[in-house]
C-alpha positions in Angstrom: -26.7 24.0 11.0 -23.7 22.6 12.9 -25.3 19.1 12.7 -25.6 19.5 8.9 -22.1 20.8 8.6 -20.7 17.8 10.6 -22.7 15.4 8.5 -21.4 16.9 5.3 -17.8 16.8 6.6 -18.2 13.1 7.7 -19.6 12.2 4.3 -16.7 14.0 2.5 -14.2 12.1 4.6 -15.8 8.8 3.8 -15.9 9.7 0.1 -12.2 10.6 0.3 -11.3 7.3 2.0 -13.3 5.3 -0.5 -11.6 7.1 -3.4 -8.1 6.6 -2.0 -9.0 3.0 -1.3 -10.2 2.2 -4.8 -7.3 3.9 -6.5 -4.9 2.2 -4.2 -6.6 -1.1 -4.8 -6.2 -0.7 -8.6 -2.5 0.3 -8.3 -1.7 -2.5 -5.9 -3.6 -5.0 -8.1 -1.4 -3.9 -11.0 1.7 -4.7 -8.9 0.4 -8.1 -7.9 -0.7 -9.0 -11.4 2.7 -7.8 -12.9 4.6 -9.9 -10.4 2.4 -12.9 -11.3 2.9 -12.3 -15.1 6.7 -12.2 -14.6 6.4 -15.6 -12.9 4.4 -16.8 -15.9 1.3 -17.6 -14.0 -1.9 -18.5 -15.9 -4.8 -16.0 -16.1 -6.4 -17.4 -12.9 -3.2 -17.1 -11.0 -2.7 -13.5 -12.2 -6.2 -12.5 -11.2 -5.9 -14.2 -7.8 -2.6 -12.5 -7.1 -4.0 -9.1 -8.2 -6.9 -9.4 -5.7 -4.8 -10.7 -2.9 -2.2 -8.0 -3.3 -4.8 -5.3 -3.6 -7.1 -6.2 -0.7 -5.2 -8.0 2.0 -4.1 -4.9 3.8 -7.6 -3.3 3.7 -9.2 -6.5 4.9 -6.9 -6.8 7.9 -7.5 -3.1 8.7 -11.2 -3.4 8.6 -11.2 -6.5 10.8 -9.0 -4.8 13.4 -11.2 -1.7 13.6 -14.5 -3.6 13.6 -15.6 -2.5 10.1 -17.2 -5.8 9.3 -17.7 -7.3 6.8 -14.6 -5.8 5.3 -15.2 -3.3 2.5 -13.2 -5.5 0.0 -15.8 -8.3 0.5 -18.9 -6.1 1.0 -18.4 -3.7 -1.9 -18.3 -5.2 -5.4 -16.2 -2.3 -6.7 -13.1 -3.6 -4.9 -13.4 -7.0 -6.7 -14.2 -5.3 -10.0 -11.2 -2.9 -9.8 -8.9 -5.8 -8.8 -10.0 -8.0 -11.7 -9.8 -5.1 -14.1 -6.2 -4.4 -13.2 -5.4 -8.1 -13.5 -6.9 -8.3 -17.0 -5.0 -5.1 -18.1 -1.7 -6.7 -17.0 -2.5 -10.1 -18.5 -3.3 -8.9 -21.9 -1.0 -5.9 -22.1 1.9 -7.2 -20.1 4.5 -6.7 -22.9 3.7 -3.0 -22.9 3.8 -2.7 -19.1 7.0 -4.6 -18.9 8.8 -1.9 -20.8 8.6 0.3 -17.7 11.7 -0.1 -15.6 10.9 -1.6 -12.2 7.2 -1.5 -13.0 6.3 -3.7 -9.9 8.2 -1.4 -7.6 6.6 1.7 -9.0 3.0 0.3 -8.7 3.9 -1.0 -5.3 5.2 2.4 -4.1 2.0 4.2 -5.4 -0.2 1.6 -3.7 1.7 1.8 -0.5 1.3 5.6 -0.5 -2.4 5.5 -1.1 -3.2 2.7 1.3 -1.2 4.1 4.3 -3.1 7.4 4.0 -6.5 5.7 3.5 -5.8 3.3 6.4 -4.8 6.0 8.8 -7.8 8.2 7.8 -10.3 5.4 8.2 -8.8 4.5 11.6 -9.3 8.1 12.8 -12.9 8.0 11.6 -13.5 4.9 13.7 -12.1 6.7 16.8 -8.6 5.2 17.2 -6.0 7.2 19.0 -3.4 8.9 16.8 -0.5 6.4 17.5 -2.7 3.4 16.7 -4.2 5.1 13.7 -0.7 5.7 12.3 0.3 2.1 12.9 -2.8 0.8 11.3 -2.2 3.0 8.3 1.2 1.5 8.0 -0.2 -2.0 8.3 -2.8 -1.3 5.6 0.0 -0.2 3.3 2.3 -3.1 3.8 -0.3 -5.9 4.0 -0.9 -6.4 0.3 2.8 -6.4 -0.5 3.5 -9.0 2.1 0.7 -11.3 0.9 1.9 -10.9 -2.7 5.5 -11.8 -1.9 4.6 -14.7 0.3 2.4 -16.3 -2.5 5.3 -15.9 -4.9 7.8 -17.4 -2.4 9.7 -14.1 -2.0 11.0 -12.5 1.2 8.5 -9.7 1.7 9.8 -6.3 0.7 9.0 -5.0 4.2 11.6 -7.3 5.6 14.3 -6.3 3.1 16.8 -3.5 3.7 15.2 -0.8 1.5 12.9 1.7 3.2 9.4 0.4 3.0 7.3 0.2 6.3 9.0 3.4 7.5 7.8 5.3 4.4 4.3 4.0 5.0 4.5 5.1 8.7 5.7 8.5 7.7 2.8 9.0 5.3 0.3 7.8 7.9 1.9 10.0 10.5 1.4 13.1 8.4 -2.4 12.3 8.1 -2.6 11.8 11.9 -0.7 15.0 12.6 -2.9 17.0 10.1 -6.0 15.7 11.9 -4.7 16.7 15.3 -3.9 20.2 13.9 -7.4 20.4 12.2 -5.8 20.9 8.8 -7.9 20.2 5.6 -8.3 16.4 5.2 -7.7 16.3 1.5 -4.5 18.4 1.8 -3.0 16.2 4.5 -3.9 13.1 2.6 -2.1 14.3 -0.5 0.9 15.4 1.5 1.1 12.0 3.3 0.8 10.1 0.1 3.5 12.3 -1.6 5.9 11.9 1.3 5.5 8.1 1.4 5.9 7.7 -2.4 8.8 10.0 -2.4 10.6 8.2 0.4 10.0 4.8 -1.3 11.3 6.0 -4.7 14.3 7.7 -3.1 15.1 4.5 -1.1 15.1 2.5 -4.3 17.1 5.1 -6.3 19.8 5.8 -3.7 19.8 2.5 -1.8 18.6 3.9 1.6 18.1 1.0 4.0 17.7 0.2 7.7 20.4 -1.6 9.6 20.5 -5.3 8.8 21.4 -8.2 11.1 25.1 -9.1 10.8 26.0 -12.8 11.1 29.6 -14.2 11.4 29.5 -15.7 8.0 28.6 -12.4 6.4 30.7 -10.1 8.6 33.0 -9.0 5.8 30.1 -8.2 3.4 29.0 -4.6 2.7 25.6 -3.8 4.2 22.7 -3.6 1.9 21.4 -5.7 -0.9 23.5 -5.7 -4.0 20.3 -6.3 -6.1 18.2 -3.6 -4.3 15.8 -1.8 -6.5 15.0 -5.0 -8.6 12.1 -7.3 -8.2 13.3 -10.8 -8.5 
């Protein structure tokens, strides 16, 4: 009986991780494709950027925990979801563009879902809580870094607005919930909500980490005067 219960619980957790992964893949693919459309890339460029933004973090996560080949390469659904998001943006970009800061909203949602899924998958593979939380953060920020690098932008994680810290907070809630034996779905939702809330609040109110001060910028106010905008 206990063996059957453990098997059912394990299957439920794997299903939850897969669901979060696919939803996060779609949302991050939207952010990548939207950023590409704003740079006036052709359809191939938009689709490549949507796949890279959506799957880079998950591929790095799977390689680090030994889940090879990575799910994004092994499972056709990741490619299908990424390409679907890219096509949606390419053909309906004028509608999507009406949303204020659409890239940042999609990016924040993807960050929230991926940090939770990454931490949960790391726990399933037996990583200790600290490493699981860090891997969850890495899963969340990987896609955004790859997207920004391909577009010749300074990655958002290295800017002043709260980004990686929000992902780490969301992943930390998942790890804490696992340690306290709380329901997996509830802690996943709570972690995603905290991460997304922190990210939106950082954009809205200009929350930022301390930035390096150099002599030539000593008299400038801290922070990015264009924060909250995707350039």
